[in-house]
C-alpha positions, 0 to 999 in steps of 0.5 A: 440813306446810303447807296452802294456801288463797286467799280468796273466789273462784276465777278458774278456775271463775269462781265467787265466794262474794261475790255481793252487791247494793246496800243500796237493793236489800235485798229478800228475793227479791233477797237469796235469789237472791244467797245461792243463787249464793254457796252454789252457787259455794261447793260448786263451789269446795270440790270443785275445791279438794279435787281440786287440793290446796288445804286452806283457803278464805276465804268471802266476807263477803257469803255472806249479803249484809247479814246483820248489817244491821238492815234484813235482810228475813228470818230467814237462819239459819232459811232457810239452816240446812239448806243451810249444814249440808250444805255444812259437812259437805261441807267437812269431808269434803273436808278444807277449813278455812273462814274469814272476814275481816270488812272494814276497817269492822269496828272494835270498838275505835272510840270511836263506839258506833254503829261498835262496835254495827255491828262486833259485829253483823258479828262475830256474823254471822260466828261464827254462820255458821261455827257453822251450817257446823259449822266447828269449826276455822273462824277469823274474822280481824280487824284492831285498826282505828284507834288514834285517837291513843291506842293504849293506850286503844284496845286496852283498849276493843277488849278490853272491847267483845269480852270478853263475846262468847262465840261470837265469841271461839271463832272470833276471830283477830287480825291485825297491819297494815302501819301501826299495830298490830305483832304484839307489839301484837296479841299483847297483845289476843289474850292479854287475850281468850284468842284467836289471832294471825294473822301477815301476812307483808307487813304484818310486813315493812312494820311489824315492830316489834322482832320478826323474822318467825321470832320473830313467828311463834313467838310467834303460834303459841303462841296456837293449839290447832289448826293456826296460820294465816298470811297470805302476800302480796307487795307490788304494786310499782305501788300503796300499801304493803300492796297485794297483788300478783297473784302471790306472789313466790318470795322471799316464799314462801321467806322464810316457809318459812325462818321457820316454826317448825312446821306451818301453814295458809297463806292466800295473799292474792294478787289472782290467787286460786288462780292467785297461788301462787308456783311453789315453793308449787305443789309442796305442792299436788301432794303434797296433790291426791288426784285425782278422787274418784268419790264427789264432784261432778266439776263 
């Protein structure tokens, strides 16, 4: 069984869970307005995904803009707890698995204590958000970050800085990248922390190490108790290595299908969002789509 999803926004609906503002404009009224937009669009996206057969969705990291920043102007957990609980229940009812993917500046392995502090704050926000949504199968995906000239020491620092973060570790999954950290490296950190590994197919193609895609997926899948997640994308031919194309190529989809060792949830990381699926993947959506449900909001 394969479930499909996409990140952060829906081009068909012109809806986004990533409405944000500048740090200089971090005032309560403005933040609340952006949060209201994000949560309203999330509800629309969840209903649309269910009707179309999508089974997972990545929330925008700015669902609560700057929630991890020390200047955040109000108690966002208390203010939005009820609405987040309601939307989390809706997601479960509609069979939608939720995740988050903090950005490149989230780097717990940094030698700079200030960067570590900010990174842990962002990860705690991410885990708390999934907890408030009741997303028991939710995932917070992060990269290992820079290697700072000493990969072994950086890996040890990454593990040590995260070791006591109970709520974060409950959701955390580590991802390989296209330059520094191969799947075999990520597996070492994941094993030390008792967390999961997400294989990104494009990153693995660019930085495979000693493992075939099949071998990498097989090893990564052993780190999961529930359904494993995989990231699928294609290279944009006009941009730097690792940049995502608007749509996944059919050959990259077929390569993944042949390599998968079992059921998986596939996050399609394409610039085209829900429109970025290759034709072959669209047949899976047709199988999953239940049609209109009169008990749910049709908008």
